[in-house]
PyMOL Python script that loads the backbone (N, CA, C, O; Angstrom):
from pymol import cmd

cmd.read_pdbstr("""\
ATOM      1  N   UNK A   1      43.639  10.626   0.554  1.00  0.00           N
ATOM      2  CA  UNK A   1      42.605   9.933  -0.202  1.00  0.00           C
ATOM      3  C   UNK A   1      41.837  10.962  -1.028  1.00  0.00           C
ATOM      4  O   UNK A   1      41.442  12.006  -0.510  1.00  0.00           O
ATOM      5  N   UNK A   2      41.629  10.675  -2.285  1.00  0.00           N
ATOM      6  CA  UNK A   2      40.866  11.533  -3.177  1.00  0.00           C
ATOM      7  C   UNK A   2      39.385  11.238  -3.028  1.00  0.00           C
ATOM      8  O   UNK A   2      39.006  10.166  -2.556  1.00  0.00           O
ATOM      9  N   UNK A   3      38.536  12.197  -3.434  1.00  0.00           N
ATOM     10  CA  UNK A   3      37.092  11.981  -3.366  1.00  0.00           C
ATOM     11  C   UNK A   3      36.679  10.760  -4.167  1.00  0.00           C
ATOM     12  O   UNK A   3      35.793  10.014  -3.752  1.00  0.00           O
ATOM     13  N   UNK A   4      37.317  10.549  -5.318  1.00  0.00           N
ATOM     14  CA  UNK A   4      36.959   9.388  -6.140  1.00  0.00           C
ATOM     15  C   UNK A   4      37.296   8.088  -5.418  1.00  0.00           C
ATOM     16  O   UNK A   4      36.594   7.090  -5.577  1.00  0.00           O
ATOM     17  N   UNK A   5      38.379   8.095  -4.616  1.00  0.00           N
ATOM     18  CA  UNK A   5      38.724   6.906  -3.833  1.00  0.00           C
ATOM     19  C   UNK A   5      37.676   6.634  -2.773  1.00  0.00           C
ATOM     20  O   UNK A   5      37.312   5.480  -2.550  1.00  0.00           O
ATOM     21  N   UNK A   6      37.183   7.676  -2.111  1.00  0.00           N
ATOM     22  CA  UNK A   6      36.154   7.525  -1.077  1.00  0.00           C
ATOM     23  C   UNK A   6      34.872   6.991  -1.683  1.00  0.00           C
ATOM     24  O   UNK A   6      34.196   6.152  -1.087  1.00  0.00           O
ATOM     25  N   UNK A   7      34.533   7.483  -2.882  1.00  0.00           N
ATOM     26  CA  UNK A   7      33.329   7.015  -3.562  1.00  0.00           C
ATOM     27  C   UNK A   7      33.474   5.550  -3.942  1.00  0.00           C
ATOM     28  O   UNK A   7      32.522   4.778  -3.827  1.00  0.00           O
ATOM     29  N   UNK A   8      34.659   5.168  -4.394  1.00  0.00           N
ATOM     30  CA  UNK A   8      34.898   3.782  -4.787  1.00  0.00           C
ATOM     31  C   UNK A   8      34.819   2.846  -3.587  1.00  0.00           C
ATOM     32  O   UNK A   8      34.393   1.699  -3.721  1.00  0.00           O
ATOM     33  N   UNK A   9      35.231   3.329  -2.407  1.00  0.00           N
ATOM     34  CA  UNK A   9      35.200   2.514  -1.200  1.00  0.00           C
ATOM     35  C   UNK A   9      33.801   2.393  -0.596  1.00  0.00           C
ATOM     36  O   UNK A   9      33.540   1.476   0.183  1.00  0.00           O
ATOM     37  N   UNK A  10      32.909   3.306  -0.948  1.00  0.00           N
ATOM     38  CA  UNK A  10      31.548   3.267  -0.402  1.00  0.00           C
ATOM     39  C   UNK A  10      30.801   2.076  -1.007  1.00  0.00           C
ATOM     40  O   UNK A  10      30.987   1.764  -2.183  1.00  0.00           O
ATOM     41  N   UNK A  11      29.959   1.411  -0.214  1.00  0.00           N
ATOM     42  CA  UNK A  11      29.207   0.277  -0.755  1.00  0.00           C
ATOM     43  C   UNK A  11      28.247   0.715  -1.860  1.00  0.00           C
ATOM     44  O   UNK A  11      27.585   1.747  -1.749  1.00  0.00           O
ATOM     45  N   UNK A  12      28.183  -0.072  -2.914  1.00  0.00           N
ATOM     46  CA  UNK A  12      27.216   0.164  -3.977  1.00  0.00           C
ATOM     47  C   UNK A  12      25.845  -0.340  -3.528  1.00  0.00           C
ATOM     48  O   UNK A  12      24.822   0.291  -3.794  1.00  0.00           O
ATOM     49  N   UNK A  13      25.838  -1.479  -2.848  1.00  0.00           N
ATOM     50  CA  UNK A  13      24.612  -2.054  -2.293  1.00  0.00           C
ATOM     51  C   UNK A  13      24.845  -2.283  -0.810  1.00  0.00           C
ATOM     52  O   UNK A  13      25.853  -2.873  -0.421  1.00  0.00           O
ATOM     53  N   UNK A  14      23.921  -1.821   0.016  1.00  0.00           N
ATOM     54  CA  UNK A  14      24.062  -1.979   1.457  1.00  0.00           C
ATOM     55  C   UNK A  14      22.723  -2.388   2.057  1.00  0.00           C
ATOM     56  O   UNK A  14      21.712  -1.716   1.857  1.00  0.00           O
ATOM     57  N   UNK A  15      22.725  -3.483   2.788  1.00  0.00           N
ATOM     58  CA  UNK A  15      21.552  -3.933   3.526  1.00  0.00           C
ATOM     59  C   UNK A  15      21.886  -3.834   5.005  1.00  0.00           C
ATOM     60  O   UNK A  15      22.912  -4.345   5.453  1.00  0.00           O
ATOM     61  N   UNK A  16      21.016  -3.173   5.764  1.00  0.00           N
ATOM     62  CA  UNK A  16      21.234  -2.976   7.193  1.00  0.00           C
ATOM     63  C   UNK A  16      20.067  -3.559   7.975  1.00  0.00           C
ATOM     64  O   UNK A  16      18.941  -3.070   7.878  1.00  0.00           O
ATOM     65  N   UNK A  17      20.335  -4.602   8.746  1.00  0.00           N
ATOM     66  CA  UNK A  17      19.336  -5.230   9.608  1.00  0.00           C
ATOM     67  C   UNK A  17      18.039  -5.541   8.849  1.00  0.00           C
ATOM     68  O   UNK A  17      16.943  -5.299   9.354  1.00  0.00           O
ATOM     69  N   UNK A  18      18.177  -6.075   7.639  1.00  0.00           N
ATOM     70  CA  UNK A  18      17.028  -6.356   6.773  1.00  0.00           C
ATOM     71  C   UNK A  18      16.367  -7.671   7.175  1.00  0.00           C
ATOM     72  O   UNK A  18      17.030  -8.691   7.362  1.00  0.00           O
ATOM     73  N   UNK A  19      15.052  -7.618   7.300  1.00  0.00           N
ATOM     74  CA  UNK A  19      14.233  -8.810   7.533  1.00  0.00           C
ATOM     75  C   UNK A  19      13.178  -8.867   6.437  1.00  0.00           C
ATOM     76  O   UNK A  19      12.574  -7.855   6.081  1.00  0.00           O
ATOM     77  N   UNK A  20      12.968 -10.075   5.905  1.00  0.00           N
ATOM     78  CA  UNK A  20      11.995 -10.258   4.827  1.00  0.00           C
ATOM     79  C   UNK A  20      11.140 -11.486   5.130  1.00  0.00           C
ATOM     80  O   UNK A  20      11.652 -12.602   5.210  1.00  0.00           O
ATOM     81  N   UNK A  21       9.840 -11.274   5.298  1.00  0.00           N
ATOM     82  CA  UNK A  21       8.937 -12.420   5.492  1.00  0.00           C
ATOM     83  C   UNK A  21       8.477 -12.956   4.138  1.00  0.00           C
ATOM     84  O   UNK A  21       8.437 -12.229   3.145  1.00  0.00           O
ATOM     85  N   UNK A  22       8.136 -14.225   4.122  1.00  0.00           N
ATOM     86  CA  UNK A  22       7.604 -14.846   2.906  1.00  0.00           C
ATOM     87  C   UNK A  22       6.700 -15.997   3.337  1.00  0.00           C
ATOM     88  O   UNK A  22       7.127 -16.904   4.050  1.00  0.00           O
ATOM     89  N   UNK A  23       5.471 -15.945   2.901  1.00  0.00           N
ATOM     90  CA  UNK A  23       4.537 -17.015   3.225  1.00  0.00           C
ATOM     91  C   UNK A  23       4.290 -17.182   4.707  1.00  0.00           C
ATOM     92  O   UNK A  23       4.107 -18.301   5.185  1.00  0.00           O
ATOM     93  N   UNK A  24       4.281 -16.075   5.444  1.00  0.00           N
ATOM     94  CA  UNK A  24       4.011 -16.140   6.874  1.00  0.00           C
ATOM     95  C   UNK A  24       5.201 -16.524   7.734  1.00  0.00           C
ATOM     96  O   UNK A  24       5.078 -16.632   8.954  1.00  0.00           O
ATOM     97  N   UNK A  25       6.362 -16.732   7.103  1.00  0.00           N
ATOM     98  CA  UNK A  25       7.584 -17.080   7.843  1.00  0.00           C
ATOM     99  C   UNK A  25       8.637 -16.006   7.616  1.00  0.00           C
ATOM    100  O   UNK A  25       8.696 -15.404   6.544  1.00  0.00           O
ATOM    101  N   UNK A  26       9.467 -15.768   8.626  1.00  0.00           N
ATOM    102  CA  UNK A  26      10.611 -14.888   8.452  1.00  0.00           C
ATOM    103  C   UNK A  26      11.710 -15.675   7.750  1.00  0.00           C
ATOM    104  O   UNK A  26      12.332 -16.556   8.344  1.00  0.00           O
ATOM    105  N   UNK A  27      11.942 -15.350   6.487  1.00  0.00           N
ATOM    106  CA  UNK A  27      12.953 -16.050   5.702  1.00  0.00           C
ATOM    107  C   UNK A  27      14.335 -15.444   5.952  1.00  0.00           C
ATOM    108  O   UNK A  27      15.323 -16.165   6.094  1.00  0.00           O
ATOM    109  N   UNK A  28      14.392 -14.120   6.002  1.00  0.00           N
ATOM    110  CA  UNK A  28      15.634 -13.395   6.277  1.00  0.00           C
ATOM    111  C   UNK A  28      15.382 -12.548   7.511  1.00  0.00           C
ATOM    112  O   UNK A  28      14.377 -11.841   7.584  1.00  0.00           O
ATOM    113  N   UNK A  29      16.288 -12.612   8.486  1.00  0.00           N
ATOM    114  CA  UNK A  29      16.117 -11.877   9.737  1.00  0.00           C
ATOM    115  C   UNK A  29      17.414 -11.143  10.090  1.00  0.00           C
ATOM    116  O   UNK A  29      18.452 -11.769  10.303  1.00  0.00           O
ATOM    117  N   UNK A  30      17.341  -9.805  10.150  1.00  0.00           N
ATOM    118  CA  UNK A  30      18.459  -8.992  10.629  1.00  0.00           C
ATOM    119  C   UNK A  30      19.734  -9.106   9.822  1.00  0.00           C
ATOM    120  O   UNK A  30      20.825  -9.105  10.393  1.00  0.00           O
ATOM    121  N   UNK A  31      19.625  -9.203   8.511  1.00  0.00           N
ATOM    122  CA  UNK A  31      20.788  -9.389   7.644  1.00  0.00           C
ATOM    123  C   UNK A  31      21.504  -8.076   7.367  1.00  0.00           C
ATOM    124  O   UNK A  31      20.870  -7.069   7.054  1.00  0.00           O
ATOM    125  N   UNK A  32      22.818  -8.090   7.483  1.00  0.00           N
ATOM    126  CA  UNK A  32      23.685  -6.980   7.082  1.00  0.00           C
ATOM    127  C   UNK A  32      24.552  -7.475   5.923  1.00  0.00           C
ATOM    128  O   UNK A  32      25.095  -8.578   5.965  1.00  0.00           O
ATOM    129  N   UNK A  33      24.671  -6.636   4.885  1.00  0.00           N
ATOM    130  CA  UNK A  33      25.480  -6.999   3.723  1.00  0.00           C
ATOM    131  C   UNK A  33      25.943  -5.731   3.042  1.00  0.00           C
ATOM    132  O   UNK A  33      25.172  -4.784   2.889  1.00  0.00           O
ATOM    133  N   UNK A  34      27.204  -5.709   2.631  1.00  0.00           N
ATOM    134  CA  UNK A  34      27.744  -4.607   1.838  1.00  0.00           C
ATOM    135  C   UNK A  34      28.434  -5.188   0.618  1.00  0.00           C
ATOM    136  O   UNK A  34      29.210  -6.138   0.723  1.00  0.00           O
ATOM    137  N   UNK A  35      28.146  -4.607  -0.546  1.00  0.00           N
ATOM    138  CA  UNK A  35      28.796  -5.000  -1.793  1.00  0.00           C
ATOM    139  C   UNK A  35      29.306  -3.733  -2.455  1.00  0.00           C
ATOM    140  O   UNK A  35      28.540  -2.803  -2.709  1.00  0.00           O
ATOM    141  N   UNK A  36      30.591  -3.699  -2.731  1.00  0.00           N
ATOM    142  CA  UNK A  36      31.200  -2.541  -3.370  1.00  0.00           C
ATOM    143  C   UNK A  36      31.291  -2.753  -4.878  1.00  0.00           C
ATOM    144  O   UNK A  36      31.273  -3.889  -5.354  1.00  0.00           O
ATOM    145  N   UNK A  37      31.388  -1.672  -5.615  1.00  0.00           N
ATOM    146  CA  UNK A  37      31.521  -1.744  -7.074  1.00  0.00           C
ATOM    147  C   UNK A  37      32.712  -2.626  -7.419  1.00  0.00           C
ATOM    148  O   UNK A  37      33.787  -2.489  -6.836  1.00  0.00           O
ATOM    149  N   UNK A  38      32.515  -3.520  -8.357  1.00  0.00           N
ATOM    150  CA  UNK A  38      33.584  -4.408  -8.801  1.00  0.00           C
ATOM    151  C   UNK A  38      33.705  -5.695  -8.011  1.00  0.00           C
ATOM    152  O   UNK A  38      34.392  -6.620  -8.443  1.00  0.00           O
ATOM    153  N   UNK A  39      33.054  -5.774  -6.863  1.00  0.00           N
ATOM    154  CA  UNK A  39      33.104  -7.007  -6.076  1.00  0.00           C
ATOM    155  C   UNK A  39      32.199  -8.065  -6.698  1.00  0.00           C
ATOM    156  O   UNK A  39      31.201  -7.757  -7.350  1.00  0.00           O
ATOM    157  N   UNK A  40      32.569  -9.288  -6.481  1.00  0.00           N
ATOM    158  CA  UNK A  40      31.731 -10.417  -6.888  1.00  0.00           C
ATOM    159  C   UNK A  40      31.325 -11.146  -5.624  1.00  0.00           C
ATOM    160  O   UNK A  40      32.153 -11.415  -4.755  1.00  0.00           O
ATOM    161  N   UNK A  41      30.050 -11.461  -5.531  1.00  0.00           N
ATOM    162  CA  UNK A  41      29.510 -12.100  -4.338  1.00  0.00           C
ATOM    163  C   UNK A  41      28.771 -13.357  -4.762  1.00  0.00           C
ATOM    164  O   UNK A  41      28.016 -13.347  -5.734  1.00  0.00           O
ATOM    165  N   UNK A  42      28.988 -14.426  -4.036  1.00  0.00           N
ATOM    166  CA  UNK A  42      28.272 -15.682  -4.279  1.00  0.00           C
ATOM    167  C   UNK A  42      27.366 -15.949  -3.084  1.00  0.00           C
ATOM    168  O   UNK A  42      27.778 -15.824  -1.931  1.00  0.00           O
ATOM    169  N   UNK A  43      26.124 -16.320  -3.382  1.00  0.00           N
ATOM    170  CA  UNK A  43      25.178 -16.709  -2.339  1.00  0.00           C
ATOM    171  C   UNK A  43      25.066 -18.224  -2.359  1.00  0.00           C
ATOM    172  O   UNK A  43      24.672 -18.821  -3.361  1.00  0.00           O
ATOM    173  N   UNK A  44      25.414 -18.828  -1.251  1.00  0.00           N
ATOM    174  CA  UNK A  44      25.376 -20.286  -1.141  1.00  0.00           C
ATOM    175  C   UNK A  44      24.460 -20.673  -0.003  1.00  0.00           C
ATOM    176  O   UNK A  44      24.419 -20.006   1.031  1.00  0.00           O
ATOM    177  N   UNK A  45      23.730 -21.747  -0.196  1.00  0.00           N
ATOM    178  CA  UNK A  45      22.873 -22.249   0.869  1.00  0.00           C
ATOM    179  C   UNK A  45      21.937 -23.308   0.336  1.00  0.00           C
ATOM    180  O   UNK A  45      21.778 -23.492  -0.870  1.00  0.00           O
ATOM    181  N   UNK A  46      21.335 -23.984   1.265  1.00  0.00           N
ATOM    182  CA  UNK A  46      20.394 -25.051   0.916  1.00  0.00           C
ATOM    183  C   UNK A  46      19.132 -24.478   0.292  1.00  0.00           C
ATOM    184  O   UNK A  46      18.868 -23.280   0.395  1.00  0.00           O
ATOM    185  N   UNK A  47      18.354 -25.341  -0.359  1.00  0.00           N
ATOM    186  CA  UNK A  47      17.051 -24.925  -0.868  1.00  0.00           C
ATOM    187  C   UNK A  47      16.224 -24.356   0.271  1.00  0.00           C
ATOM    188  O   UNK A  47      16.162 -24.937   1.354  1.00  0.00           O
ATOM    189  N   UNK A  48      15.587 -23.213   0.021  1.00  0.00           N
ATOM    190  CA  UNK A  48      14.743 -22.601   1.031  1.00  0.00           C
ATOM    191  C   UNK A  48      15.489 -21.750   2.043  1.00  0.00           C
ATOM    192  O   UNK A  48      14.892 -21.280   3.012  1.00  0.00           O
ATOM    193  N   UNK A  49      16.789 -21.542   1.834  1.00  0.00           N
ATOM    194  CA  UNK A  49      17.584 -20.762   2.786  1.00  0.00           C
ATOM    195  C   UNK A  49      17.376 -19.259   2.647  1.00  0.00           C
ATOM    196  O   UNK A  49      17.727 -18.506   3.555  1.00  0.00           O
ATOM    197  N   UNK A  50      16.808 -18.803   1.519  1.00  0.00           N
ATOM    198  CA  UNK A  50      16.517 -17.386   1.346  1.00  0.00           C
ATOM    199  C   UNK A  50      17.364 -16.672   0.304  1.00  0.00           C
ATOM    200  O   UNK A  50      17.342 -15.443   0.238  1.00  0.00           O
ATOM    201  N   UNK A  51      18.105 -17.408  -0.506  1.00  0.00           N
ATOM    202  CA  UNK A  51      18.966 -16.788  -1.512  1.00  0.00           C
ATOM    203  C   UNK A  51      18.161 -15.947  -2.499  1.00  0.00           C
ATOM    204  O   UNK A  51      18.481 -14.779  -2.719  1.00  0.00           O
ATOM    205  N   UNK A  52      17.141 -16.517  -3.083  1.00  0.00           N
ATOM    206  CA  UNK A  52      16.305 -15.791  -4.056  1.00  0.00           C
ATOM    207  C   UNK A  52      15.534 -14.665  -3.384  1.00  0.00           C
ATOM    208  O   UNK A  52      15.356 -13.599  -3.973  1.00  0.00           O
ATOM    209  N   UNK A  53      15.085 -14.886  -2.182  1.00  0.00           N
ATOM    210  CA  UNK A  53      14.364 -13.848  -1.434  1.00  0.00           C
ATOM    211  C   UNK A  53      15.290 -12.665  -1.171  1.00  0.00           C
ATOM    212  O   UNK A  53      14.864 -11.514  -1.273  1.00  0.00           O
ATOM    213  N   UNK A  54      16.536 -12.929  -0.838  1.00  0.00           N
ATOM    214  CA  UNK A  54      17.506 -11.863  -0.621  1.00  0.00           C
ATOM    215  C   UNK A  54      17.696 -11.049  -1.903  1.00  0.00           C
ATOM    216  O   UNK A  54      17.708  -9.819  -1.857  1.00  0.00           O
ATOM    217  N   UNK A  55      17.843 -11.715  -3.028  1.00  0.00           N
ATOM    218  CA  UNK A  55      18.008 -11.004  -4.298  1.00  0.00           C
ATOM    219  C   UNK A  55      16.766 -10.193  -4.653  1.00  0.00           C
ATOM    220  O   UNK A  55      16.875  -9.075  -5.157  1.00  0.00           O
ATOM    221  N   UNK A  56      15.597 -10.748  -4.394  1.00  0.00           N
ATOM    222  CA  UNK A  56      14.352 -10.004  -4.654  1.00  0.00           C
ATOM    223  C   UNK A  56      14.261  -8.764  -3.772  1.00  0.00           C
ATOM    224  O   UNK A  56      13.834  -7.707  -4.238  1.00  0.00           O
ATOM    225  N   UNK A  57      14.651  -8.877  -2.521  1.00  0.00           N
ATOM    226  CA  UNK A  57      14.629  -7.728  -1.611  1.00  0.00           C
ATOM    227  C   UNK A  57      15.630  -6.670  -2.066  1.00  0.00           C
ATOM    228  O   UNK A  57      15.324  -5.478  -2.050  1.00  0.00           O
ATOM    229  N   UNK A  58      16.819  -7.098  -2.470  1.00  0.00           N
ATOM    230  CA  UNK A  58      17.854  -6.162  -2.910  1.00  0.00           C
ATOM    231  C   UNK A  58      17.448  -5.415  -4.174  1.00  0.00           C
ATOM    232  O   UNK A  58      17.930  -4.312  -4.431  1.00  0.00           O
ATOM    233  N   UNK A  59      16.562  -6.015  -4.962  1.00  0.00           N
ATOM    234  CA  UNK A  59      16.057  -5.372  -6.187  1.00  0.00           C
ATOM    235  C   UNK A  59      14.764  -4.605  -5.948  1.00  0.00           C
ATOM    236  O   UNK A  59      14.270  -3.930  -6.851  1.00  0.00           O
ATOM    237  N   UNK A  60      14.217  -4.697  -4.757  1.00  0.00           N
ATOM    238  CA  UNK A  60      12.975  -4.001  -4.446  1.00  0.00           C
ATOM    239  C   UNK A  60      11.723  -4.761  -4.832  1.00  0.00           C
ATOM    240  O   UNK A  60      10.625  -4.205  -4.778  1.00  0.00           O
ATOM    241  N   UNK A  61      11.861  -6.015  -5.218  1.00  0.00           N
ATOM    242  CA  UNK A  61      10.706  -6.824  -5.627  1.00  0.00           C
ATOM    243  C   UNK A  61       9.989  -7.405  -4.410  1.00  0.00           C
ATOM    244  O   UNK A  61       8.760  -7.413  -4.355  1.00  0.00           O
ATOM    245  N   UNK A  62      10.756  -7.887  -3.440  1.00  0.00           N
ATOM    246  CA  UNK A  62      10.182  -8.416  -2.194  1.00  0.00           C
ATOM    247  C   UNK A  62      10.399  -7.359  -1.113  1.00  0.00           C
ATOM    248  O   UNK A  62      11.542  -7.026  -0.801  1.00  0.00           O
ATOM    249  N   UNK A  63       9.331  -6.833  -0.543  1.00  0.00           N
ATOM    250  CA  UNK A  63       9.501  -5.771   0.457  1.00  0.00           C
ATOM    251  C   UNK A  63      10.091  -6.292   1.768  1.00  0.00           C
ATOM    252  O   UNK A  63       9.708  -7.348   2.272  1.00  0.00           O
ATOM    253  N   UNK A  64      11.027  -5.523   2.297  1.00  0.00           N
ATOM    254  CA  UNK A  64      11.597  -5.844   3.604  1.00  0.00           C
ATOM    255  C   UNK A  64      10.640  -5.339   4.678  1.00  0.00           C
ATOM    256  O   UNK A  64      10.088  -4.245   4.557  1.00  0.00           O
ATOM    257  N   UNK A  65      10.444  -6.126   5.720  1.00  0.00           N
ATOM    258  CA  UNK A  65       9.578  -5.706   6.822  1.00  0.00           C
ATOM    259  C   UNK A  65      10.340  -4.843   7.823  1.00  0.00           C
ATOM    260  O   UNK A  65       9.739  -4.077   8.577  1.00  0.00           O
ATOM    261  N   UNK A  66      11.659  -4.971   7.826  1.00  0.00           N
ATOM    262  CA  UNK A  66      12.505  -4.188   8.726  1.00  0.00           C
ATOM    263  C   UNK A  66      13.828  -3.909   8.038  1.00  0.00           C
ATOM    264  O   UNK A  66      14.214  -4.611   7.103  1.00  0.00           O
ATOM    265  N   UNK A  67      14.525  -2.870   8.510  1.00  0.00           N
ATOM    266  CA  UNK A  67      15.851  -2.559   8.021  1.00  0.00           C
ATOM    267  C   UNK A  67      15.836  -1.593   6.852  1.00  0.00           C
ATOM    268  O   UNK A  67      14.793  -1.082   6.446  1.00  0.00           O
ATOM    269  N   UNK A  68      17.039  -1.358   6.323  1.00  0.00           N
ATOM    270  CA  UNK A  68      17.198  -0.434   5.205  1.00  0.00           C
ATOM    271  C   UNK A  68      17.988  -1.090   4.092  1.00  0.00           C
ATOM    272  O   UNK A  68      18.909  -1.868   4.338  1.00  0.00           O
ATOM    273  N   UNK A  69      17.613  -0.763   2.858  1.00  0.00           N
ATOM    274  CA  UNK A  69      18.348  -1.198   1.680  1.00  0.00           C
ATOM    275  C   UNK A  69      18.756   0.063   0.939  1.00  0.00           C
ATOM    276  O   UNK A  69      17.915   0.870   0.545  1.00  0.00           O
ATOM    277  N   UNK A  70      20.069   0.220   0.754  1.00  0.00           N
ATOM    278  CA  UNK A  70      20.598   1.408   0.086  1.00  0.00           C
ATOM    279  C   UNK A  70      21.288   1.000  -1.201  1.00  0.00           C
ATOM    280  O   UNK A  70      22.023   0.013  -1.231  1.00  0.00           O
ATOM    281  N   UNK A  71      21.056   1.749  -2.253  1.00  0.00           N
ATOM    282  CA  UNK A  71      21.721   1.551  -3.537  1.00  0.00           C
ATOM    283  C   UNK A  71      22.472   2.838  -3.847  1.00  0.00           C
ATOM    284  O   UNK A  71      21.865   3.897  -4.006  1.00  0.00           O
ATOM    285  N   UNK A  72      23.777   2.743  -3.931  1.00  0.00           N
ATOM    286  CA  UNK A  72      24.643   3.909  -4.131  1.00  0.00           C
ATOM    287  C   UNK A  72      24.361   4.983  -3.079  1.00  0.00           C
ATOM    288  O   UNK A  72      24.378   6.177  -3.381  1.00  0.00           O
ATOM    289  N   UNK A  73      24.103   4.552  -1.849  1.00  0.00           N
ATOM    290  CA  UNK A  73      23.884   5.475  -0.743  1.00  0.00           C
ATOM    291  C   UNK A  73      22.485   6.024  -0.611  1.00  0.00           C
ATOM    292  O   UNK A  73      22.194   6.738   0.349  1.00  0.00           O
ATOM    293  N   UNK A  74      21.601   5.708  -1.558  1.00  0.00           N
ATOM    294  CA  UNK A  74      20.224   6.197  -1.538  1.00  0.00           C
ATOM    295  C   UNK A  74      19.285   5.058  -1.130  1.00  0.00           C
ATOM    296  O   UNK A  74      19.456   3.926  -1.581  1.00  0.00           O
ATOM    297  N   UNK A  75      18.294   5.350  -0.279  1.00  0.00           N
ATOM    298  CA  UNK A  75      17.325   4.311   0.079  1.00  0.00           C
ATOM    299  C   UNK A  75      16.631   3.766  -1.171  1.00  0.00           C
ATOM    300  O   UNK A  75      16.193   4.534  -2.028  1.00  0.00           O
ATOM    301  N   UNK A  76      16.536   2.474  -1.266  1.00  0.00           N
ATOM    302  CA  UNK A  76      15.935   1.831  -2.434  1.00  0.00           C
ATOM    303  C   UNK A  76      14.509   2.310  -2.643  1.00  0.00           C
ATOM    304  O   UNK A  76      14.090   2.515  -3.782  1.00  0.00           O
ATOM    305  N   UNK A  77      13.753   2.494  -1.560  1.00  0.00           N
ATOM    306  CA  UNK A  77      12.365   2.948  -1.667  1.00  0.00           C
ATOM    307  C   UNK A  77      12.297   4.328  -2.317  1.00  0.00           C
ATOM    308  O   UNK A  77      11.369   4.595  -3.081  1.00  0.00           O
ATOM    309  N   UNK A  78      13.249   5.206  -2.034  1.00  0.00           N
ATOM    310  CA  UNK A  78      13.239   6.561  -2.602  1.00  0.00           C
ATOM    311  C   UNK A  78      13.554   6.517  -4.096  1.00  0.00           C
ATOM    312  O   UNK A  78      13.095   7.380  -4.844  1.00  0.00           O
ATOM    313  N   UNK A  79      14.321   5.536  -4.539  1.00  0.00           N
ATOM    314  CA  UNK A  79      14.695   5.440  -5.957  1.00  0.00           C
ATOM    315  C   UNK A  79      13.552   4.945  -6.825  1.00  0.00           C
ATOM    316  O   UNK A  79      13.565   5.153  -8.038  1.00  0.00           O
ATOM    317  N   UNK A  80      12.570   4.297  -6.230  1.00  0.00           N
ATOM    318  CA  UNK A  80      11.478   3.743  -7.022  1.00  0.00           C
ATOM    319  C   UNK A  80      10.378   4.764  -7.287  1.00  0.00           C
ATOM    320  O   UNK A  80       9.431   4.461  -8.013  1.00  0.00           O
ATOM    321  N   UNK A  81      10.475   5.972  -6.715  1.00  0.00           N
ATOM    322  CA  UNK A  81       9.446   7.004  -6.912  1.00  0.00           C
ATOM    323  C   UNK A  81       9.823   7.943  -8.022  1.00  0.00           C
ATOM    324  O   UNK A  81       9.075   8.872  -8.326  1.00  0.00           O
TER     325      UNK A  81
END
""", "prot")
cmd.dss("prot")
cmd.show_as("cartoon", "prot")
cmd.util.cbc("prot")
cmd.orient("prot")
């Protein structure tokens, strides 16, 4: 395996045990998710299931109360400084 292959296999976006509260309720609890470069992911669920909250957390707009969010292997919080 070449280094470029290892980099391609590494997740571009990684959520580890992420929990996100919203309005006094835990909307997302202990979520794990990996998305690699080139992958397409669909979020499906009923209204109020947390789809938009998950996207906001992955972008750093909605703060996670627990867990880690990594973008290209770097903690999302470190990238915003």
